[in-house]
NUVEX-330587 format. One record per atom (N, C-alpha, C, O): residue number from 1; chain; atom name; z, y, x. Coordinates in Angstrom, 1 decimal. Layout:
BEGIN
DOLUM,NUM,A,CA,Z,Y,X
...
//
This chain:
BEGIN
DOLUM,1,A,N,-101.3,25.5,76.5
DOLUM,1,A,CA,-102.6,25.2,77.1
DOLUM,1,A,C,-103.6,26.3,77.0
DOLUM,1,A,O,-103.7,27.0,76.0
DOLUM,2,A,N,-104.2,26.6,78.2
DOLUM,2,A,CA,-105.1,27.8,78.2
DOLUM,2,A,C,-106.5,27.5,77.7
DOLUM,2,A,O,-107.3,28.4,77.5
DOLUM,3,A,N,-106.8,26.2,77.4
DOLUM,3,A,CA,-108.1,25.8,76.9
DOLUM,3,A,C,-108.0,25.2,75.5
DOLUM,3,A,O,-107.1,24.4,75.2
DOLUM,4,A,N,-108.9,25.6,74.7
DOLUM,4,A,CA,-109.0,25.1,73.3
DOLUM,4,A,C,-110.2,24.1,73.3
DOLUM,4,A,O,-111.3,24.4,73.7
DOLUM,5,A,N,-109.9,22.9,72.8
DOLUM,5,A,CA,-111.0,21.8,72.8
DOLUM,5,A,C,-111.3,21.5,71.3
DOLUM,5,A,O,-110.4,21.2,70.5
DOLUM,6,A,N,-112.6,21.5,71.0
DOLUM,6,A,CA,-113.0,21.2,69.6
DOLUM,6,A,C,-114.2,20.2,69.8
DOLUM,6,A,O,-115.0,20.4,70.6
DOLUM,7,A,N,-114.2,19.1,69.0
DOLUM,7,A,CA,-115.2,18.2,69.0
DOLUM,7,A,C,-116.4,18.7,68.1
DOLUM,7,A,O,-116.2,18.9,67.0
DOLUM,8,A,N,-117.6,18.8,68.7
DOLUM,8,A,CA,-118.8,19.2,68.0
DOLUM,8,A,C,-119.9,18.3,68.5
DOLUM,8,A,O,-120.1,18.1,69.7
DOLUM,9,A,N,-120.6,17.7,67.5
DOLUM,9,A,CA,-121.7,16.8,67.8
DOLUM,9,A,C,-121.3,15.6,68.7
DOLUM,9,A,O,-122.1,15.2,69.5
DOLUM,10,A,N,-120.1,15.2,68.6
DOLUM,10,A,CA,-119.6,14.0,69.3
DOLUM,10,A,C,-119.2,14.4,70.8
DOLUM,10,A,O,-118.9,13.5,71.6
DOLUM,11,A,N,-119.3,15.7,71.1
DOLUM,11,A,CA,-118.9,16.1,72.5
DOLUM,11,A,C,-117.8,17.1,72.4
DOLUM,11,A,O,-117.7,17.9,71.5
DOLUM,12,A,N,-117.0,17.1,73.4
DOLUM,12,A,CA,-115.9,18.1,73.5
DOLUM,12,A,C,-116.4,19.5,73.9
DOLUM,12,A,O,-116.9,19.6,75.0
DOLUM,13,A,N,-116.2,20.5,73.1
DOLUM,13,A,CA,-116.5,21.8,73.4
DOLUM,13,A,C,-115.2,22.5,73.8
DOLUM,13,A,O,-114.3,22.5,73.1
DOLUM,14,A,N,-115.2,23.1,75.0
DOLUM,14,A,CA,-114.0,23.8,75.5
DOLUM,14,A,C,-114.3,25.3,75.7
DOLUM,14,A,O,-115.3,25.7,76.2
DOLUM,15,A,N,-113.3,26.0,75.3
DOLUM,15,A,CA,-113.3,27.5,75.4
DOLUM,15,A,C,-111.9,27.9,75.9
DOLUM,15,A,O,-110.9,27.3,75.5
DOLUM,16,A,N,-111.9,29.0,76.7
DOLUM,16,A,CA,-110.6,29.6,76.9
DOLUM,16,A,C,-109.9,29.9,75.6
DOLUM,16,A,O,-110.5,30.5,74.7
DOLUM,17,A,N,-108.6,29.5,75.4
DOLUM,17,A,CA,-107.9,29.7,74.2
DOLUM,17,A,C,-108.0,31.2,73.8
DOLUM,17,A,O,-108.1,31.5,72.6
DOLUM,18,A,N,-107.8,32.1,74.7
DOLUM,18,A,CA,-107.8,33.6,74.4
DOLUM,18,A,C,-109.2,34.0,73.8
DOLUM,18,A,O,-109.2,34.8,72.9
DOLUM,19,A,N,-110.3,33.4,74.2
DOLUM,19,A,CA,-111.6,33.7,73.7
DOLUM,19,A,C,-111.7,33.1,72.3
DOLUM,19,A,O,-112.1,33.7,71.3
DOLUM,20,A,N,-111.3,31.8,72.1
DOLUM,20,A,CA,-111.4,31.1,70.8
DOLUM,20,A,C,-110.6,31.8,69.8
DOLUM,20,A,O,-111.1,32.0,68.6
DOLUM,21,A,N,-109.4,32.2,70.1
DOLUM,21,A,CA,-108.5,32.9,69.1
DOLUM,21,A,C,-109.0,34.3,68.7
DOLUM,21,A,O,-108.7,34.7,67.6
DOLUM,22,A,N,-109.8,34.9,69.5
DOLUM,22,A,CA,-110.4,36.2,69.2
DOLUM,22,A,C,-111.6,36.2,68.3
DOLUM,22,A,O,-112.0,37.2,67.7
DOLUM,23,A,N,-112.3,35.0,68.3
DOLUM,23,A,CA,-113.5,34.9,67.5
DOLUM,23,A,C,-113.2,34.8,66.0
DOLUM,23,A,O,-112.2,34.2,65.6
DOLUM,24,A,N,-114.1,35.4,65.2
DOLUM,24,A,CA,-114.0,35.2,63.8
DOLUM,24,A,C,-114.5,33.8,63.5
DOLUM,24,A,O,-115.2,33.2,64.3
DOLUM,25,A,N,-114.2,33.2,62.3
DOLUM,25,A,CA,-114.6,31.9,61.9
DOLUM,25,A,C,-116.1,31.7,62.0
DOLUM,25,A,O,-116.6,30.7,62.5
DOLUM,26,A,N,-116.9,32.7,61.5
DOLUM,26,A,CA,-118.3,32.5,61.6
DOLUM,26,A,C,-118.9,32.6,63.0
DOLUM,26,A,O,-119.9,32.0,63.3
DOLUM,27,A,N,-118.1,33.3,63.9
DOLUM,27,A,CA,-118.5,33.3,65.3
DOLUM,27,A,C,-118.2,32.0,66.0
DOLUM,27,A,O,-119.0,31.5,66.8
DOLUM,28,A,N,-117.1,31.4,65.6
DOLUM,28,A,CA,-116.8,30.0,66.1
DOLUM,28,A,C,-117.9,29.0,65.7
DOLUM,28,A,O,-118.3,28.2,66.4
DOLUM,29,A,N,-118.3,29.2,64.4
DOLUM,29,A,CA,-119.4,28.3,63.9
DOLUM,29,A,C,-120.7,28.5,64.7
DOLUM,29,A,O,-121.4,27.6,65.0
DOLUM,30,A,N,-121.0,29.8,65.0
DOLUM,30,A,CA,-122.2,30.1,65.8
DOLUM,30,A,C,-122.1,29.5,67.2
DOLUM,30,A,O,-123.1,28.9,67.7
DOLUM,31,A,N,-121.0,29.6,67.8
DOLUM,31,A,CA,-120.8,29.0,69.2
DOLUM,31,A,C,-120.9,27.5,69.1
DOLUM,31,A,O,-121.6,26.8,69.9
DOLUM,32,A,N,-120.3,26.9,68.1
DOLUM,32,A,CA,-120.4,25.4,67.9
DOLUM,32,A,C,-121.8,25.0,67.6
DOLUM,32,A,O,-122.3,23.9,68.1
DOLUM,33,A,N,-122.6,25.8,66.8
DOLUM,33,A,CA,-124.0,25.5,66.5
DOLUM,33,A,C,-124.8,25.5,67.8
DOLUM,33,A,O,-125.6,24.6,68.0
DOLUM,34,A,N,-124.6,26.5,68.7
DOLUM,34,A,CA,-125.3,26.6,69.9
DOLUM,34,A,C,-124.9,25.4,70.8
DOLUM,34,A,O,-125.8,24.8,71.5
DOLUM,35,A,N,-123.6,25.0,70.8
DOLUM,35,A,CA,-123.2,23.9,71.6
DOLUM,35,A,C,-123.9,22.6,71.1
DOLUM,35,A,O,-124.4,21.8,72.0
DOLUM,36,A,N,-123.9,22.4,69.8
DOLUM,36,A,CA,-124.6,21.2,69.3
DOLUM,36,A,C,-126.0,21.1,69.6
DOLUM,36,A,O,-126.5,20.1,70.0
DOLUM,37,A,N,-126.7,22.3,69.6
DOLUM,37,A,CA,-128.1,22.3,70.0
DOLUM,37,A,C,-128.3,22.0,71.5
DOLUM,37,A,O,-129.2,21.2,71.9
DOLUM,38,A,N,-127.4,22.6,72.3
DOLUM,38,A,CA,-127.5,22.3,73.7
DOLUM,38,A,C,-127.3,20.9,74.0
DOLUM,38,A,O,-128.0,20.3,74.9
DOLUM,39,A,N,-126.3,20.2,73.4
DOLUM,39,A,CA,-126.1,18.8,73.6
DOLUM,39,A,C,-127.2,17.9,73.3
DOLUM,39,A,O,-127.4,16.9,73.8
DOLUM,40,A,N,-128.1,18.4,72.3
DOLUM,40,A,CA,-129.3,17.6,71.9
DOLUM,40,A,C,-130.5,18.0,72.7
DOLUM,40,A,O,-131.6,17.4,72.5
DOLUM,41,A,N,-130.3,19.0,73.6
DOLUM,41,A,CA,-131.5,19.4,74.4
DOLUM,41,A,C,-132.4,20.4,73.7
DOLUM,41,A,O,-133.6,20.5,74.1
DOLUM,42,A,N,-131.9,21.0,72.6
DOLUM,42,A,CA,-132.7,21.9,71.9
DOLUM,42,A,C,-132.3,23.4,72.2
DOLUM,42,A,O,-131.2,23.6,72.7
DOLUM,43,A,N,-133.2,24.3,71.8
DOLUM,43,A,CA,-132.8,25.7,71.8
DOLUM,43,A,C,-132.7,26.2,70.4
DOLUM,43,A,O,-133.0,25.5,69.5
DOLUM,44,A,N,-132.4,27.4,70.3
DOLUM,44,A,CA,-132.3,28.0,68.9
DOLUM,44,A,C,-132.3,29.5,69.0
DOLUM,44,A,O,-132.1,30.1,70.1
DOLUM,45,A,N,-132.4,30.1,67.9
DOLUM,45,A,CA,-132.3,31.6,67.8
DOLUM,45,A,C,-131.1,32.0,67.0
DOLUM,45,A,O,-131.0,31.6,65.8
DOLUM,46,A,N,-130.2,32.7,67.6
DOLUM,46,A,CA,-129.0,33.3,66.9
DOLUM,46,A,C,-129.5,34.6,66.3
DOLUM,46,A,O,-129.6,35.6,67.0
DOLUM,47,A,N,-129.7,34.6,65.0
DOLUM,47,A,CA,-130.3,35.7,64.3
DOLUM,47,A,C,-129.4,36.3,63.2
DOLUM,47,A,O,-129.9,36.6,62.1
DOLUM,48,A,N,-128.1,36.5,63.5
DOLUM,48,A,CA,-127.2,37.1,62.6
DOLUM,48,A,C,-127.6,38.6,62.4
DOLUM,48,A,O,-128.4,39.1,63.2
DOLUM,49,A,N,-127.1,39.1,61.3
DOLUM,49,A,CA,-127.3,40.6,61.1
DOLUM,49,A,C,-126.7,41.4,62.2
DOLUM,49,A,O,-125.8,40.9,63.0
DOLUM,50,A,N,-127.2,42.6,62.4
DOLUM,50,A,CA,-126.7,43.5,63.4
DOLUM,50,A,C,-125.2,43.8,63.2
DOLUM,50,A,O,-124.8,44.0,62.1
DOLUM,51,A,N,-124.5,43.8,64.3
DOLUM,51,A,CA,-123.1,44.1,64.2
DOLUM,51,A,C,-122.1,42.9,63.9
DOLUM,51,A,O,-120.9,43.1,63.8
DOLUM,52,A,N,-122.7,41.7,63.8
DOLUM,52,A,CA,-121.8,40.5,63.6
DOLUM,52,A,C,-121.4,39.8,64.9
DOLUM,52,A,O,-120.7,38.8,64.8
DOLUM,53,A,N,-121.8,40.3,66.0
DOLUM,53,A,CA,-121.3,39.7,67.3
DOLUM,53,A,C,-122.2,38.7,67.9
DOLUM,53,A,O,-121.7,37.7,68.4
DOLUM,54,A,N,-123.5,38.9,67.9
DOLUM,54,A,CA,-124.4,37.9,68.6
DOLUM,54,A,C,-124.1,37.9,70.1
DOLUM,54,A,O,-124.1,36.9,70.8
DOLUM,55,A,N,-123.8,39.1,70.7
DOLUM,55,A,CA,-123.5,39.2,72.1
DOLUM,55,A,C,-122.2,38.5,72.4
DOLUM,55,A,O,-122.1,37.8,73.4
DOLUM,56,A,N,-121.2,38.7,71.5
DOLUM,56,A,CA,-119.9,38.0,71.7
DOLUM,56,A,C,-120.1,36.5,71.6
DOLUM,56,A,O,-119.5,35.8,72.5
DOLUM,57,A,N,-120.8,36.0,70.6
DOLUM,57,A,CA,-121.1,34.6,70.5
DOLUM,57,A,C,-121.8,34.0,71.7
DOLUM,57,A,O,-121.4,32.9,72.2
DOLUM,58,A,N,-122.7,34.7,72.2
DOLUM,58,A,CA,-123.5,34.3,73.4
DOLUM,58,A,C,-122.6,34.2,74.6
DOLUM,58,A,O,-122.6,33.3,75.4
DOLUM,59,A,N,-121.8,35.3,74.8
DOLUM,59,A,CA,-120.8,35.3,75.9
DOLUM,59,A,C,-119.8,34.1,75.8
DOLUM,59,A,O,-119.5,33.5,76.8
DOLUM,60,A,N,-119.3,33.9,74.6
DOLUM,60,A,CA,-118.4,32.8,74.4
DOLUM,60,A,C,-119.1,31.4,74.7
DOLUM,60,A,O,-118.5,30.5,75.2
DOLUM,61,A,N,-120.3,31.3,74.3
DOLUM,61,A,CA,-121.1,30.1,74.5
DOLUM,61,A,C,-121.3,29.9,76.0
DOLUM,61,A,O,-121.1,28.7,76.5
DOLUM,62,A,N,-121.6,30.9,76.8
DOLUM,62,A,CA,-121.7,30.8,78.2
DOLUM,62,A,C,-120.4,30.4,78.8
DOLUM,62,A,O,-120.3,29.6,79.8
DOLUM,63,A,N,-119.3,31.0,78.3
DOLUM,63,A,CA,-118.0,30.6,78.8
DOLUM,63,A,C,-117.7,29.2,78.5
DOLUM,63,A,O,-117.1,28.5,79.4
DOLUM,64,A,N,-118.1,28.7,77.4
DOLUM,64,A,CA,-118.0,27.3,77.0
DOLUM,64,A,C,-118.7,26.4,78.0
DOLUM,64,A,O,-118.2,25.4,78.5
DOLUM,65,A,N,-120.0,26.7,78.3
DOLUM,65,A,CA,-120.8,25.9,79.3
DOLUM,65,A,C,-120.1,25.9,80.6
DOLUM,65,A,O,-120.1,24.9,81.3
DOLUM,66,A,N,-119.6,27.1,81.1
DOLUM,66,A,CA,-118.9,27.1,82.3
DOLUM,66,A,C,-117.6,26.3,82.3
DOLUM,66,A,O,-117.3,25.6,83.3
DOLUM,67,A,N,-116.8,26.4,81.2
DOLUM,67,A,CA,-115.6,25.6,81.1
DOLUM,67,A,C,-115.8,24.1,81.2
DOLUM,67,A,O,-115.0,23.4,81.7
DOLUM,68,A,N,-116.9,23.7,80.6
DOLUM,68,A,CA,-117.2,22.3,80.5
DOLUM,68,A,C,-118.0,21.8,81.7
DOLUM,68,A,O,-118.4,20.6,81.7
DOLUM,69,A,N,-118.3,22.7,82.6
DOLUM,69,A,CA,-119.1,22.4,83.8
DOLUM,69,A,C,-120.5,21.9,83.4
DOLUM,69,A,O,-121.1,21.1,84.1
DOLUM,70,A,N,-121.0,22.3,82.3
DOLUM,70,A,CA,-122.4,21.9,81.8
DOLUM,70,A,C,-123.4,22.7,82.5
DOLUM,70,A,O,-124.6,22.3,82.7
DOLUM,71,A,N,-123.1,24.0,82.9
DOLUM,71,A,CA,-124.0,24.8,83.6
DOLUM,71,A,C,-123.2,25.9,84.4
DOLUM,71,A,O,-122.1,26.2,84.0
DOLUM,72,A,N,-123.8,26.5,85.4
DOLUM,72,A,CA,-123.1,27.5,86.2
DOLUM,72,A,C,-123.9,28.7,86.5
DOLUM,72,A,O,-123.4,29.7,86.9
DOLUM,73,A,N,-125.2,28.7,86.2
DOLUM,73,A,CA,-126.1,29.8,86.4
DOLUM,73,A,C,-126.8,30.1,85.1
DOLUM,73,A,O,-127.4,29.2,84.5
DOLUM,74,A,N,-126.9,31.4,84.7
DOLUM,74,A,CA,-127.5,31.8,83.5
DOLUM,74,A,C,-128.3,33.0,83.7
DOLUM,74,A,O,-128.0,33.9,84.4
DOLUM,75,A,N,-129.5,33.1,83.0
DOLUM,75,A,CA,-130.3,34.2,83.0
DOLUM,75,A,C,-130.3,34.8,81.6
DOLUM,75,A,O,-130.6,34.2,80.6
DOLUM,76,A,N,-130.0,36.1,81.5
DOLUM,76,A,CA,-130.0,36.8,80.3
DOLUM,76,A,C,-130.9,38.0,80.4
DOLUM,76,A,O,-130.7,38.9,81.2
DOLUM,77,A,N,-131.9,38.0,79.6
DOLUM,77,A,CA,-133.0,39.0,79.6
DOLUM,77,A,C,-132.8,40.0,78.4
DOLUM,77,A,O,-132.8,39.5,77.2
DOLUM,78,A,N,-132.5,41.2,78.7
DOLUM,78,A,CA,-132.2,42.2,77.6
DOLUM,78,A,C,-133.0,43.5,77.9
DOLUM,78,A,O,-133.5,43.7,79.0
DOLUM,79,A,N,-133.1,44.4,76.8
DOLUM,79,A,CA,-133.7,45.7,77.1
DOLUM,79,A,C,-132.8,46.4,78.1
DOLUM,79,A,O,-131.6,46.3,78.2
DOLUM,80,A,N,-133.4,47.2,79.0
DOLUM,80,A,CA,-132.7,47.9,80.0
DOLUM,80,A,C,-131.6,48.8,79.5
DOLUM,80,A,O,-130.5,48.9,80.1
DOLUM,81,A,N,-131.7,49.3,78.3
DOLUM,81,A,CA,-130.6,50.1,77.7
DOLUM,81,A,C,-129.4,49.3,77.3
DOLUM,81,A,O,-128.3,49.9,77.1
DOLUM,82,A,N,-129.5,48.0,77.3
DOLUM,82,A,CA,-128.3,47.1,76.9
DOLUM,82,A,C,-127.7,46.4,78.1
DOLUM,82,A,O,-126.8,45.7,78.0
DOLUM,83,A,N,-128.2,46.7,79.3
DOLUM,83,A,CA,-127.7,46.0,80.5
DOLUM,83,A,C,-126.2,46.2,80.7
DOLUM,83,A,O,-125.4,45.2,80.9
DOLUM,84,A,N,-125.8,47.4,80.6
DOLUM,84,A,CA,-124.3,47.7,80.8
DOLUM,84,A,C,-123.5,47.2,79.7
DOLUM,84,A,O,-122.4,46.7,79.9
DOLUM,85,A,N,-124.0,47.3,78.4
DOLUM,85,A,CA,-123.2,46.7,77.3
DOLUM,85,A,C,-123.0,45.2,77.5
DOLUM,85,A,O,-121.9,44.7,77.3
DOLUM,86,A,N,-124.1,44.5,77.9
DOLUM,86,A,CA,-123.9,43.1,78.1
DOLUM,86,A,C,-123.0,42.8,79.2
DOLUM,86,A,O,-122.2,41.8,79.2
DOLUM,87,A,N,-123.0,43.6,80.3
DOLUM,87,A,CA,-122.1,43.4,81.4
DOLUM,87,A,C,-120.7,43.5,80.9
DOLUM,87,A,O,-119.9,42.7,81.3
DOLUM,88,A,N,-120.4,44.6,80.2
DOLUM,88,A,CA,-119.0,44.8,79.7
DOLUM,88,A,C,-118.6,43.6,78.8
DOLUM,88,A,O,-117.5,43.1,78.9
DOLUM,89,A,N,-119.5,43.2,77.9
DOLUM,89,A,CA,-119.1,42.1,76.9
DOLUM,89,A,C,-118.9,40.8,77.7
DOLUM,89,A,O,-117.9,40.1,77.4
DOLUM,90,A,N,-119.7,40.5,78.6
DOLUM,90,A,CA,-119.6,39.2,79.4
DOLUM,90,A,C,-118.3,39.3,80.2
DOLUM,90,A,O,-117.6,38.3,80.3
DOLUM,91,A,N,-118.0,40.4,80.8
DOLUM,91,A,CA,-116.8,40.6,81.6
DOLUM,91,A,C,-115.5,40.4,80.7
DOLUM,91,A,O,-114.5,39.9,81.1
DOLUM,92,A,N,-115.6,40.9,79.5
DOLUM,92,A,CA,-114.5,40.8,78.6
DOLUM,92,A,C,-114.3,39.4,78.0
DOLUM,92,A,O,-113.2,38.9,78.1
DOLUM,93,A,N,-115.4,38.8,77.6
DOLUM,93,A,CA,-115.3,37.5,76.9
DOLUM,93,A,C,-115.3,36.3,77.8
DOLUM,93,A,O,-114.8,35.2,77.3
DOLUM,94,A,N,-115.8,36.4,79.0
DOLUM,94,A,CA,-115.9,35.2,79.8
DOLUM,94,A,C,-115.0,35.4,81.1
DOLUM,94,A,O,-115.1,34.6,82.0
DOLUM,95,A,N,-114.2,36.4,81.1
DOLUM,95,A,CA,-113.4,36.7,82.3
DOLUM,95,A,C,-112.4,35.5,82.7
DOLUM,95,A,O,-112.2,35.3,83.8
DOLUM,96,A,N,-111.9,34.8,81.7
DOLUM,96,A,CA,-111.0,33.7,81.9
DOLUM,96,A,C,-111.7,32.5,82.6
DOLUM,96,A,O,-111.0,31.6,83.0
DOLUM,97,A,N,-113.0,32.5,82.6
DOLUM,97,A,CA,-113.7,31.4,83.2
DOLUM,97,A,C,-114.1,31.6,84.7
DOLUM,97,A,O,-114.6,30.8,85.4
DOLUM,98,A,N,-113.9,32.9,85.1
DOLUM,98,A,CA,-114.4,33.3,86.4
DOLUM,98,A,C,-115.9,33.4,86.5
DOLUM,98,A,O,-116.4,33.4,87.6
DOLUM,99,A,N,-116.5,33.6,85.4
DOLUM,99,A,CA,-118.0,33.8,85.3
DOLUM,99,A,C,-118.4,35.1,85.9
DOLUM,99,A,O,-118.0,36.2,85.4
DOLUM,100,A,N,-119.1,35.1,87.1
DOLUM,100,A,CA,-119.5,36.3,87.7
DOLUM,100,A,C,-120.7,36.9,86.9
DOLUM,100,A,O,-121.5,36.2,86.4
DOLUM,101,A,N,-120.7,38.2,86.9
DOLUM,101,A,CA,-121.8,38.9,86.2
DOLUM,101,A,C,-122.6,39.8,87.2
DOLUM,101,A,O,-122.0,40.7,87.8
DOLUM,102,A,N,-123.9,39.5,87.4
DOLUM,102,A,CA,-124.7,40.2,88.3
DOLUM,102,A,C,-125.8,40.9,87.5
DOLUM,102,A,O,-126.5,40.3,86.7
DOLUM,103,A,N,-125.9,42.2,87.8
DOLUM,103,A,CA,-127.0,43.0,87.1
DOLUM,103,A,C,-128.1,43.3,88.0
DOLUM,103,A,O,-127.9,43.9,89.1
DOLUM,104,A,N,-129.3,42.8,87.7
DOLUM,104,A,CA,-130.5,43.0,88.5
DOLUM,104,A,C,-131.2,44.3,88.1
DOLUM,104,A,O,-132.1,44.2,87.2
DOLUM,105,A,N,-130.8,45.4,88.7
DOLUM,105,A,CA,-131.3,46.7,88.3
DOLUM,105,A,C,-131.1,47.6,89.5
DOLUM,105,A,O,-130.2,47.4,90.3
DOLUM,106,A,N,-131.8,48.7,89.5
DOLUM,106,A,CA,-131.6,49.7,90.6
DOLUM,106,A,C,-132.6,49.5,91.7
DOLUM,106,A,O,-133.7,49.0,91.6
DOLUM,107,A,N,-132.1,49.8,92.9
DOLUM,107,A,CA,-132.9,49.7,94.1
DOLUM,107,A,C,-133.2,48.3,94.5
DOLUM,107,A,O,-132.6,47.3,94.0
DOLUM,108,A,N,-134.2,48.1,95.3
DOLUM,108,A,CA,-134.6,46.7,95.8
DOLUM,108,A,C,-133.4,46.1,96.4
DOLUM,108,A,O,-133.2,44.9,96.3
DOLUM,109,A,N,-132.6,46.8,97.2
DOLUM,109,A,CA,-131.4,46.2,97.8
DOLUM,109,A,C,-130.4,45.8,96.8
DOLUM,109,A,O,-129.8,44.7,96.9
DOLUM,110,A,N,-130.2,46.6,95.7
DOLUM,110,A,CA,-129.2,46.2,94.7
DOLUM,110,A,C,-129.7,45.0,93.9
DOLUM,110,A,O,-128.9,44.1,93.6
DOLUM,111,A,N,-131.0,44.9,93.7
DOLUM,111,A,CA,-131.6,43.7,93.0
DOLUM,111,A,C,-131.4,42.5,93.9
DOLUM,111,A,O,-131.1,41.4,93.3
DOLUM,112,A,N,-131.7,42.6,95.2
DOLUM,112,A,CA,-131.5,41.4,96.1
DOLUM,112,A,C,-130.0,41.0,96.1
DOLUM,112,A,O,-129.7,39.8,96.1
DOLUM,113,A,N,-129.1,42.0,96.1
DOLUM,113,A,CA,-127.7,41.6,96.1
DOLUM,113,A,C,-127.3,40.9,94.8
DOLUM,113,A,O,-126.5,39.9,94.9
DOLUM,114,A,N,-127.8,41.3,93.7
DOLUM,114,A,CA,-127.5,40.6,92.4
DOLUM,114,A,C,-128.0,39.2,92.4
DOLUM,114,A,O,-127.3,38.3,92.0
DOLUM,115,A,N,-129.3,39.0,92.9
DOLUM,115,A,CA,-129.9,37.7,92.9
DOLUM,115,A,C,-129.1,36.8,93.9
DOLUM,115,A,O,-128.9,35.6,93.6
DOLUM,116,A,N,-128.7,37.4,95.0
DOLUM,116,A,CA,-128.0,36.6,96.0
DOLUM,116,A,C,-126.6,36.2,95.5
DOLUM,116,A,O,-126.2,35.1,95.7
DOLUM,117,A,N,-126.0,37.1,94.7
DOLUM,117,A,CA,-124.7,36.7,94.1
DOLUM,117,A,C,-124.8,35.6,93.2
DOLUM,117,A,O,-124.0,34.7,93.1
DOLUM,118,A,N,-125.9,35.5,92.4
DOLUM,118,A,CA,-126.1,34.4,91.4
DOLUM,118,A,C,-126.4,33.1,92.2
DOLUM,118,A,O,-125.8,32.1,91.8
DOLUM,119,A,N,-127.2,33.2,93.2
DOLUM,119,A,CA,-127.5,32.0,94.0
DOLUM,119,A,C,-126.2,31.4,94.7
DOLUM,119,A,O,-126.0,30.2,94.7
DOLUM,120,A,N,-125.4,32.3,95.3
DOLUM,120,A,CA,-124.3,31.8,96.1
DOLUM,120,A,C,-123.1,31.5,95.2
DOLUM,120,A,O,-122.3,30.5,95.5
DOLUM,121,A,N,-122.8,32.3,94.2
DOLUM,121,A,CA,-121.6,32.1,93.4
DOLUM,121,A,C,-121.8,31.6,92.0
DOLUM,121,A,O,-120.9,31.2,91.3
DOLUM,122,A,N,-123.0,31.6,91.5
DOLUM,122,A,CA,-123.3,31.2,90.1
DOLUM,122,A,C,-123.0,32.4,89.2
DOLUM,122,A,O,-122.7,33.5,89.7
DOLUM,123,A,N,-123.0,32.2,87.9
DOLUM,123,A,CA,-122.7,33.2,87.0
DOLUM,123,A,C,-123.9,33.6,86.2
DOLUM,123,A,O,-124.8,32.8,86.0
DOLUM,124,A,N,-123.9,34.8,85.7
DOLUM,124,A,CA,-124.9,35.4,84.9
DOLUM,124,A,C,-125.7,36.4,85.7
DOLUM,124,A,O,-125.2,37.2,86.3
DOLUM,125,A,N,-127.0,36.3,85.5
DOLUM,125,A,CA,-127.9,37.3,86.0
DOLUM,125,A,C,-128.5,38.1,84.8
DOLUM,125,A,O,-129.3,37.5,84.0
DOLUM,126,A,N,-128.1,39.3,84.7
DOLUM,126,A,CA,-128.6,40.2,83.6
DOLUM,126,A,C,-129.8,40.9,84.2
DOLUM,126,A,O,-129.8,41.5,85.2
DOLUM,127,A,N,-130.9,40.9,83.4
DOLUM,127,A,CA,-132.2,41.5,83.9
DOLUM,127,A,C,-132.9,42.1,82.7
DOLUM,127,A,O,-132.8,41.5,81.6
DOLUM,128,A,N,-133.7,43.1,82.9
DOLUM,128,A,CA,-134.4,43.7,81.8
DOLUM,128,A,C,-135.8,43.1,81.6
DOLUM,128,A,O,-136.3,42.4,82.6
DOLUM,129,A,N,-136.3,43.2,80.4
DOLUM,129,A,CA,-137.6,42.7,80.2
DOLUM,129,A,C,-138.7,43.2,81.1
DOLUM,129,A,O,-139.5,42.4,81.7
DOLUM,130,A,N,-138.6,44.5,81.4
DOLUM,130,A,CA,-139.6,45.1,82.3
DOLUM,130,A,C,-139.5,44.6,83.7
DOLUM,130,A,O,-140.6,44.3,84.3
DOLUM,131,A,N,-138.3,44.3,84.2
DOLUM,131,A,CA,-138.2,43.8,85.5
DOLUM,131,A,C,-138.7,42.4,85.6
DOLUM,131,A,O,-139.3,42.0,86.6
DOLUM,132,A,N,-138.5,41.6,84.6
DOLUM,132,A,CA,-139.0,40.2,84.5
DOLUM,132,A,C,-140.5,40.3,84.6
DOLUM,132,A,O,-141.2,39.6,85.4
DOLUM,133,A,N,-141.1,41.2,83.8
DOLUM,133,A,CA,-142.6,41.3,83.8
DOLUM,133,A,C,-143.1,41.7,85.2
DOLUM,133,A,O,-144.1,41.2,85.6
DOLUM,134,A,N,-142.4,42.7,85.8
DOLUM,134,A,CA,-142.8,43.1,87.1
DOLUM,134,A,C,-142.7,42.0,88.2
DOLUM,134,A,O,-143.5,41.9,89.1
DOLUM,135,A,N,-141.6,41.2,88.1
DOLUM,135,A,CA,-141.4,40.1,89.0
DOLUM,135,A,C,-142.5,39.1,88.9
DOLUM,135,A,O,-142.9,38.4,89.9
DOLUM,136,A,N,-143.0,38.9,87.7
DOLUM,136,A,CA,-144.1,37.9,87.4
DOLUM,136,A,C,-145.4,38.4,88.1
DOLUM,136,A,O,-146.1,37.6,88.7
DOLUM,137,A,N,-145.6,39.7,87.9
DOLUM,137,A,CA,-146.8,40.3,88.5
DOLUM,137,A,C,-146.7,40.4,90.0
DOLUM,137,A,O,-147.6,40.8,90.6
//
């Protein structure tokens, strides 16, 4: 079976088996914790030490939401210097779910293309803090 199912907070959490098997135990706990919060309608802050895989846990959680059809569009706001790293991590960790990764950066045409991709296909829209602020203004 390509999907691993774990019961968390009375709900089935599903992850691609390849993703689940690559996570460390504490990362699995982090994903399960986010899943439990999501099921209760709460948010939370994943504040592990640097280098413990917060990006990986978040990518796995988004893959979980996609696998369980709980959500199909995601907005991830990061510093501009981390856009490419997040893109690589998401493509690595969520590839088995078909989760498209759109980076909203560059020219106006490139940004429109990224937003259009999110609207039509779903997936993740990666955007920098500065661009969010500029879009609000």
